[in-house]
N, C-alpha and C positions, 0 to 999 in steps of 0.2 A: 479609531484605536482608543480614543478616550472612553467611548461607550463600552468597548471590550474590557478595558482596565477597570471600569467601575463595576461591571458585572463580576469580574474576578475577585475584586476586593470584597464584594458583598457575599459571594458564594463561599469563599474560603479564607476567612479572616485569620485563621490560626495555623494554616498548613504552609510551612516554609522549608520543606525538605530540599528543594532545588538548590538552595544556597550552599548546601553541604555536598553537592554532587550526587545526592541520593535520589532515586526515582522509585515511586511506588507503582506496582503493577497490579492490575486486576488479575483474577484467576486465569483468564484466557489471554493474558499478555498485553492488554491495551494500556498504553501509557497514561498516567495522570499528570495534570499540569497544576503548577502553583505559580506564585508571583512573588518577587522581591525587587525592591527599588522600582525602576521604571521599565524593566524588561520582563517579559513572560517567556520562560524557557524551562526545559527539563533536561537533565543529563541521564544517559543510559550507557551501561557497559554490555556489549554483545559478546556472549560466550563463544569460544571456538578454540582452534589451535593456538591463536594469539588473540586475547581479548581486545576488542575495539571499543574505544571510548568516543561517544558521540553526544552532541547537543542539538536539540531542536528548539528553535527560537521563533515565536510568533511575531511576524512583522505587522500584520493587521488581521482582519477577520477572515481573510481568504488566502493568506500566504504565510508559509513558514520557511525558515532557513535550516538546512541540514549541514552541520559542521563537525569535523573530526578533530579530536585532540591529538595534535602532533607536537611532541616534545614540549608539552605544557601549554600550547596555544591552540585555540579552536580556530580552524581554517574552514571557511565556507566552501562546501563541496557542491551543493545543489539548492535550487529553489523548488519548494513543493507546494502545489495548490492544495488547499484544504478549506473546509467550510466549518468554521467554529460554531456557527449557529445550529449545526446538526449534532454537536457533541452532547454528551449526557451531563446536563447541569443538575446538581443536587444542592439543596440548601445545607450550608455548614458542612460541606464535604468536598474533597478534591474533584476536579473536573476530569471525566473520563474522555480521552480523545479518540480520534480515528486512527492513530498510529499504534501499530501492534508489533511486538517483538515475538517472533516465532521461528522455528526451524522450518521454513516454508518447503524446501526441497529435501528435507530429511537427510542432510549430509553431515550432521553433527555440529553445524555452526549456526548460531542464531542470526536470523535475517530481520529486516525491517520492511513491513508493508504498510501502506497508507491508503485508506479510502478517500480519494480526492473529491468525489461527488456521488451523491445518491440521486440517480435519475429516475425517470418514470419506469413503471413495471418492475421495480425492485432491482434495477441494474446498478451495481456498485462499481464505479470506475476506479480502478486501484493501481497504484504504482508499487513495484516490487524491487527492493534493494537487496541483492544477494551478498552474503558475507564471503568475500574472496580471500581464502587463505594465502593464495599466491601473491595477490596485490596488497594484502593487509589493509583492505578498505571495503566499504560497501560499493557494489557495482549495480547500477540501475539496469533493469532488464528492458530491452527494446524489441518491439515487434519488427522482425526482419522484412516483412512484407510492406507495412505501412510506415515504418519508422516512428510510430507512436510509442510513447513511454508509459501507456496505461492499458489495462486489460479489464474486461467486464467480467465480474464474478469469477476471478481466477481460482482454480483448485489444482493441487498437484497430485497426480496418480503415482504413488510410490512404487507400485508393482510394475508398471510399464515405464516409469521414469519419464513421464510427459506432463506438460501443462495443458489443462483443459479450461477453456473459457466458454461462457454462455451469455447470450444477450437476448432478452425477451422483447418482443414487439406487441405483447398483449394478444388481442384477437387477430393480429396480423401475422402471428407466427413467432419463430425464434431461430437463432443461429448458434450452433455449437462448433468451436474450432479447437483442433488439437495441435500442439506444438512440441518440438524437441528443443531443449535448452542447450545451446552451443555457446559456451563462454558467456557473454552478456547479451546474446540475442536469442529470441524465441523464434524458431524457424517453423512456420506452419506446414502441415503436411496433409491434413484431412479436415473436411468441413461438412456439416450437415445443415441444410437450410429447410425449414418447415414453413409452408405457406398454406393459407386456408383453402380447403376443398369444399365439396358440397356438405359433407357431414363431419369431416375431421380434417386435421392437418395432413398435408401431403409432404413427405420428406424426400429431399433430393440430396444425394451425396456427391462430393467433389474431392479430388486430390490436387495438391499444389505441385506444379512442375514448371520449371524454367520461368517463374514469375507469373504464371497463369493458373487459374482454377479450371480443372478439366472435369467435366461431368462423368460420373461412373454409371454406366448402364446396368 
């Protein structure tokens, strides 16, 4: 953590917006981090039916805490894996993080997504926190099949109201999975697996039923 703090002091000697509860956003919604005293954190207000106030605090170079402002006190809600070394470091400028404020599912409420890890073949493992107007808090999306709380390269298809993930294996193929979002769970229903053939990838399609993937002939 000392190494991280030293880098932060070097990179942004003048930027102290976090102490006022203000957070700067990139044009595409990525949060910027600053530092004051011995803590590295940034505050953000998520727009919606009822605005939600949150704080993201860096614990070390691979861990952050997500806290919600409840009656003036920040209460820790979740621990989020993150890789600070993959953030955008710029000399004499705020640090652009992998946390992004966006209306992910296009319901009129701002959500929070975080790229936890950039893996091989461009696979961005990402956590999705949806803004629940009913619960008045962020709700982490869970894969109903695996119980994992991260998704590879997630995108939301607003026309079909589904979540689509894709995972590349490079020369070994790729997998695309489609989900329906039900409350805080992503329920898979369709998958395409591409494997190497003689001259091109061979795609096989599956449907999810009763906990099993069934091949579609």
